[in-house]
N, C-alpha and C positions, 0 to 999 in steps of 0.2 A: 538872352539868358546867359548868366555867368556860370561857367562850368569849371573854372580854375580858381584856386585859392591864391589871391594876390597878396595876402599878408606877408608872405615870405619875401616879396619884392620891396616891401617898405623897410628901410634901414632900421635896425634895432634901436638906435638912438632916437630916431624920429618917433617910433612907436612909444618908447618909454616917456619921452617929453609930453606927448599927447595924453598918455595915461596919468602922469603926475599932474598935469594941468587940470584934468577932470577932478582928481582927488583933492586939489588944493582949495576947492570951495568948501567952506565949513559945513554947509547944509548937506552937500553930497557925501562928505566924509561921515557925518553923523548917520545919514541914511544907510550907507554901506556898513558901518559899524553895527547898527541895529539889525540889519538883515543878516549879518554874519552870525548873530546869535540864534536867529530862527527866521524862516520865511514869513512874509506878511502880505496883507492886502494893501492896496493904495490907501484905503480909508484908515487903516491902522497907522500908516506913516503920516497922514494928515493929523491924526490925534497925537502922535508921538512928537511931531515938530511944532504943531500949532499953526502951520502955514496953510494957505488956501490950496484947494485941490488942484487948481491950475498951476500953481507954483511947484507943487510936488510932481505934477505931470511933466513940467519942463525939465526938472532935475532927473526924473526917471528916464526921459528920452536921451539925455546926455550919457547917463550911466549905461543904458542899453546900447547906444551906438558905440560905446567904448568896450562893449562885450563884458562889462563888469556885473551885469545882472541878466537874468532870464525871467520871462513872464510866461507862466503857463496859460495857453490860449483858452483853455476850458474853465479853469478855476480862478484865473487872474491872480494866482499866488506868485509873488515876486521872491526870487532867491538870488544869492550871490553865485557867480560863476567862479568857483575856486580855482579852476585851471588857469584863468586869466590872471588872477592875483599871483599864483605860483609862478607863472611865466614871467610876470613883471619883476618879481623878486629875483628870479634867476638872471634876468637881463641886467638888473642893478648890480648883482654880484659880478657878472662878466664885464660890464663896462667899467666898473671901478676896481677890477682885478682883486676882488675879495674872494677868498676861498673859505669853505667851511672848515673849522678846526676840528680835528678828530682826536 
């Protein structure tokens, strides 16, 4: 049983490279963009992309492992984990020494 959050032990730059690698795939990027508009079921994403269910399952697995999406275990509705995207955006700003202009 894992009782400690180990994500803080992974260097910020390594986390960010992994995140960007997952998003660099055109299909996963399209899926995430679609889910950012509204949650969906896997069958909706099959219709949206025109890809086979097994292909969508593969991409969903990678997005889920990267904490970019959540899947409701009861309804199977898939949605974007906005806190992960916000954290990645903050990581990019920090690593590139970019500050919000006020």
